[in-house]
N, C-alpha and C positions, 0 to 999 in steps of 0.2 A: 566443215563443216561435221567437225568430229565432237565439237566440242556439245551441238544441238545433238548429233546421235547418242554421246551420253547421257543426257537431261532425260531424251525420250526412251531409251535401253532401261532408267533407274524408275518412270512412269509405268514403264510397259508389268516391268517385273512388281510393281505394288502392285497394280489393278486385278492382279490374280487372285483369284477365288481364297478366300483369306479363310487358314488354318484356324482349327476348333482344338479342343484337345479331347484326350479321353480317358475320364473318371471310371472309376467301377461300375460297371453296369448294373444300371437300378432298375429293368423293366423294359418291356416294349422290344420291336424289332423293326426288320426292315418294311416289312407290310401294314405295321400297324403303327402306333402309338398315341400317349396322353393324349387329350385335350384339354385338359382346365379347365374345362366352362366356358362360357360365351365370351368370359371378361378372364382370362388367368394370370396370374399377378409375372410378375418379373423374374421371381423368384424362381418361380417353378416354372418358367419358360430356358432361363440358366441350366435350370437341371436336364429338361429336355434337351439342351443340345449339346447336353453333356459339359459344360460350364459351370464346375464345383470350384468353391476357395482351398487351398492347400490341398489342390490335385494337380497331375503333373503327367503329360505323356510325352515321348519320345519319338523321333520322324526320322526315318533315311529319310534324307534331302540328295534330286540329283536335278541340274539345271545344264542345259546344255543351247549355246549358244553359236547363230552362224560367221560370229563375228571373232569369239575366243574360246572355244571348243568347251569340252566336258568340265563341269568340279562336282563333287562328290563331297557332302557334310553330311553331320549327323545331328538334328534340332532337338533339343530338349525345351518344353512347353513350360510356364508353368504358372497357375492363378493364383491372386491373394484372395485377401476378405473381400463380402461385396459391400461397397459405399453406396446407402440410400442419397439419391440426390434429385427433387424437382419432379418427382413423379417417375425419373430414370435410377433403373440399378446398374450403376459403372462396374465394371468388373476390370482391375489394373491386369497386365499378364506381360509376363517377358519370354522372347525366345532367347538360345543361347547358343549358338554357333561352334559345334567344339573344334571343326579343323578348321576356320577360320578365323575364328576367336571372337566375331561379331554377339554382339548383343542389341536384341532392339526391342522399344517397351512402346505397348498400346496398351486400351483401353476399349473393351466393348461397354455399347450403351443400349442396357432392354428395358425397353415399355411396353408393359402387356402380353402380345404374344410376336412380337419381333426383337430382332438384335440387330442392333447396326454398328458402320465401326466409322468413324472421322477418319480419314488419312489428308497428310496435309504434302504436298511438294514443296521443298524450298527451290524457287530458279532465280538465282541470282540473289536480288531484293526484294521479289514478289513471289506470291505463296500463292498455292492452285490445295483448296480447300475442298474435299469431297464427302458425302455421306453415304457410306457402301452399305445394301441393306444384304445382310446376313441368310438373314431366310426366316421365316413365318409359319410359326409356330399353328396343326399341326401339319406335318409331311404328310401328301397323298398324292398316289398319281395323277399327274394332269396339271396338276396346282403349279400357277404361276406368278411370278411379279417382276419389279421394275429393280435392278442392284441398285441402277444411278437414274436417276431424273437427267432426261435432256438440259443441260443448262450451256450457257456462255460464261465464263472469265475472263475479265480484264488483265490483260501484261502489257507493261513500261517499264520494260529490260532491253540492255543491247548489250550485248555479248563483242567483245573484239578480240579477234585470234588472228596474232601476224603468220602470214603465210610466208612473208620474204622477207628482206632487208626491209625493200623498199615497199611493199603492198601489205594492208592488212584489211582479212574480211570484216564486214561489221552485221551481225544480226542481231536485227530490231525485230523483237518479241512483241505479236499483237494482242494473242490471246488465244485457250483451252476451252476446247468446246466439245462435249459428250451430246452425237447426235443419237444414240441409240441403244439398251441396254434391254435387253432378255434371260429368265432363266425359270425354268420348270422344271419340273420333278418326273421323269421320263419313264422308270419303272421301278424295281423292286427286284432284286437279286442277292446271291452270294459270290462274296469278293472274297478272297484271299490275298493275305498283307503276312510279311513275319512274324505279328501280334496274334494270327490266328485266322479263322475262314467266320466271316459276319456277315450276316443278313443286311443288305441297307438300302436307304434309295438312292438312286441314280440321281443328281443332278444334271443338270445342262446350262451353262449359261454365257450369253453373248455380249459385248461391248465393242459399240465403235466411237472414237473419239479424233478429233483432228487439233494442232496447234497452226496455229497462222503466225508467219513473221514474216520479213524481209532483210533479203540480203542488200548490201551495199559496198562501197570498197573505197580503202583511204591510202593515196588521193583517186577520188572517179575514176574511175575506166582502167587503171592498172592489173585487171583482170576482167574479163568478158563475163562480170558477174552482176546480177544487180536486179531488181522487181520482188516481187509481191510470191509469195509461194507456202506452201504448208506441207505440214507430215502426217499420215493418216497411222492411224495404231489401231489394231485389232486385236480383242482376247478372246480366249474357247479356252472355256473351262468346264472338266466333268468331275465333278465329287460324288463320295460315297458316305451320304452319312447312316450313322446306326443312332434312331432315338436313344435317348439316356445314354450314350457312349460317348459318341461326337462323331469329329473327319476320320472315317480309318486309312484313304485315299485319297489325293487329288490328284489331275493330271490337267493340265496346262498347256495352251499356246498361246504366244503373243509374237505379231507380225507388225514391223516400223516400218512404213513405205516413206521415202523421202520424194515430195512431188518436183526434185527440181534436176538443172544439168549434172548437178556433181552428186545425183541422191544415187543411193542404194535401199536394198531391202535387207531388212532384218529382223531374223525371225531364234525365238527362244523358248524353248520347251523344258517344263517344270513334273517334276514326279514328287511329289510327298508321301510315306510309303510309312503304316503305322509298324512299328515294332516292339514296345511295349509299354502299356501302360497300369498307373499304379495309383492308388491315394494315398 
């Protein structure tokens, strides 16, 4: 089950509420924010969420896992030029992790008043592709939306993991299903981070999903493990956004539970705090 655990851990880390950057403030605060009219342009929506070309932001990153302890890092996010494409505005960005040496590339898709991220997860030869709804402009207390639509994606991969010299555990992946998701603006309040004190909207979001798979052994019966089962993934995020500035704090908890005789629960908590922003 270790291989499946790693797959679900990767899913759990990536499903959390996505980080934005915080360019120089252009107006607005936690209690308000520009509306841009009934049909705002993608460019004005990008600015509203603090996504501007040639801007960067530095975060302090803390990740704690029940299986691997606590890891600290400093992350710099850099946004690049806007790219108009078929009614959408594409904004490429790169996250550079200074301690671990990782680099992650992604692209925001902005259409009208809404910001999206398309996230893909490679599982052996299959890929799960999801469209994550980051936020809808303007933010106001009580506003809600669905970050991920309920959906099912079929999988046809088989993972084989030798457990002993004479027995191999097989995991036949069946499908990945998002059962529910919900995000809402709780309130507006002051939040203190290393970059300063900001009036920001506090947004809570949650998601419940399941990965269905079957277990078998080679040869059959070499271990008392077989049958169809599933693992659940629950994420709980709290994000603090200042309009025209960006995300200043993200707190998240991901929980993966394996529904099998060999199963266990893995929890991951994440915290991103703004250190400094610049244009």
